[in-house]
C-alpha positions, 0 to 999 in steps of 0.5 A, a space after each residue: 213200276 214201269 219206269 226205273 229212271 234215266 240212264 247215260 246212252 254212253 257210259 250207263 250212269 243212272 239218274 232219277 226221273 228228273 228234267 235233265 237230259 245230259 250226263 254230268 260225267 261224260 256229257 252223253 245223252 240220257 234216255 228213259 230206262 223201263 222195267 221191261 220185266 213188269 211191262 212184259 206181264 201186263 202188255 199184250 196185243 189185245 191190251 193195245 188193240 183195246 186202247 184209244 186210237 192215239 199214241 196213248 194206246 202204248 202208254 204202258 211203254 211211254 214215260 208218263 204216269 199221270 194225266 196226259 195232254 192229248 190232242 188225238 195224236 197218232 194212229 195215223 194211216 198206213 197207206 199202200 202206195 201202188 201207183 208210186 210203187 209202180 212208177 218206182 218199179 217197187 213191188 210193195 210200198 206203204 206210206 205212214 202218213 203222219 201229216 194228218 196229226 192235229 198240227 199236221 206233223 209227227 211232232 205232235 207225238 213227242 210234244 204230247 209226251 213231253 208237255 205231259 211230263 212237264 205237268 208232272 214235274 210242275 212246270 208252268 212255262 214250256 218252250 222249244 227251239 224249232 225249225 217250224 213243226 215243233 213250234 206249232 205243236 208246242 204252242 197248241 199243246 201248251 194252249 191245251 194244257 194252259 201253260 205259258 209258252 215261249 217259241 224260238 225259231 230261225 228268222 228264215 222260217 217258212 211263212 205258213 209255219 209261222 202263221 200256224 204257230 202264232 195262231 195258238 198265241 204263244 210268245 214267238 221269238 225269231 232269232 237271226 241265226 240258223 237252228 243250231 244257233 237257236 238251240 244253243 241260245 235255248 240251252 242257255 235259257 233253259 239253264 237260267 229260267 225254270 222253264 221246260 224246253 221240250 227238246 232240251 231238258 225234257 229231251 229224254 222223255 220228248 224223244 220217246 214219243 217218236 217210238 210210236 211211229 214204230 209201234 203203229 207201223 208193226 201193228 198195221 202191218 199185221 204185227 210184222 216189221 217191214 223189210 225197208 224203212 226210209 226215214 227223214 233225219 234232222 237230228 237223227 233221233 226219229 230214226 233211232 226211235 223208230 228202231 227202238 220201237 221195233 225192237 221194244 216190240 220184239 223184246 216184249 214178245 209182241 213180234 217174233 223178229 225185227 228184219 227192217 233195214 233202216 235207211 236215212 234221208 236228207 237234203 244234199 244242202 244239209 246232210 251231215 248224217 248221210 255224208 259221214 255214213 257213206 264216207 265212213 268218217 265222223 260227222 262233220 257239222 255243216 251250215 245248211 243251204 237248202 230249201 228244206 228248213 225242218 231237216 236243216 240241222 247242221 250239227 245233229 245231236 243224235 247223228 252217231 246213234 243214227 249211223 250206228 242204227 244203220 249199220 246194225 240194221 244193214 240199211 243205208 243213207 241217201 239225199 235229195 237235191 232241192 230240185 229232187 225235193 220239189 219233184 218228190 213232192 209232186 210225184 207223191 201228190 200225183 200218184 197217191 194224193 198226198 200233199 207233203 212238206 219238203 221233208 217228205 220230198 226229201 224222203 221220196 227223192 231219196 227213195 227214188 235215187 236209192 231204188 235207181 242206184 240199186 241200194 233198195 231192192 224192188 222186191 222189198 216191203 218198203 215203208 216211207 215215213 211222211 212227217 209233215 203236211 204240204 200246206 206248211 211249205 207252199 212257198 217252195 212250190 210256187 214257181 214250180 206249179 202251173 197257173 190255173 186256166 181261166 175261161 168264160 162261163 161258157 161250154 164253147 170256151 171250155 171246148 176250145 181250152 180243152 183242145 189246147 190243154 189235151 196235148 198228152 192225150 193220143 188222137 183216138 182218146 181225144 176223139 172220144 172226149 171231143 165227141 162227148 163234149 159235142 154230144 152234151 152240147 148238142 143235147 143242151 141245144 135240143 133242150 133250149 129249142 124244146 123250151 123255146 117251142 113251148 114258150 
């Protein structure tokens, strides 16, 4: 068998494959234990390459046995970002763009795995505590699986994320509190009702979906790991699982080495992991105060393990202010044509800061993880974007406004533009005169 059971990450106590997430002895988190010897005998680069273009090409190392709930998640683009690299002074930069998943975030990876596991366990109702992206993903997958669904969110969530979630017709409950308070409520509900909460009692299986981001990165880089990975951190789980994915490929003989420096990125308004890493002290819970809602977890469940990974890999951690988050969103859009949500702005802002501080070397092969689509957090940009220019449907009107808009183009370039506009206008006038003569 591929899957042995569950094991406590702290004390090592083993458990059967059940919908549980906490060790009863030390209260440590449980994770899935695999039979790597068996998997090593069946897995290969060819077997993976022959699989579907989704996370299920890695089914051999995911904790699901039976039918999967699949919306086509995964195998998202790894795009070489030469324009952004040039702005930041980096030699080689890639963007792992997970904003193009079915519900437009990386959460589809973890939810596809956890909802599939919920069906295996025989649940008829699923739910989650969410800061937005998870809500829409759980609702979408529950609809596909024909399961009852309850979603719990903080009451200050971005409107676009609420609208998207409601489109899938779940039971949506808005809670007057921050994410940590919502999560505590859901933990109580999960213990009272026989429901599958993907990020609570199904968390050991749920979190395994994030490993596929690491797998794909390696495969798309020609079966190598990057020198540097910059990853957004809320609970810290994504960061630890990408690292786990890198190392599993090495342990299974699919790559020779893991050379990646894992780097966490957070908003300065909610940066308990980054602050603890940089101070060398233990994580202190904080109350979030930031425009970035999806990472706004003041008491990160996997923070300790995230810091451990950064130290083990030789990485670091950084943060971005609200202003730097907005600037990061705009910079990514205008250089690479990728519109990201605020979590992506955190990553770009952090990357820029760490490069300028000399903590990320400019010749490193760097991958940044963009985990959500900008259409989900449009509201944060409204006051920071120019308004459209309005003109009459007339070429002269366009010529007049072009002169006003062209402040950044030098005189010679502008002269050429003006000449072309006049040339086009002249040809139109000639055509009108010819038509008049014929008439």
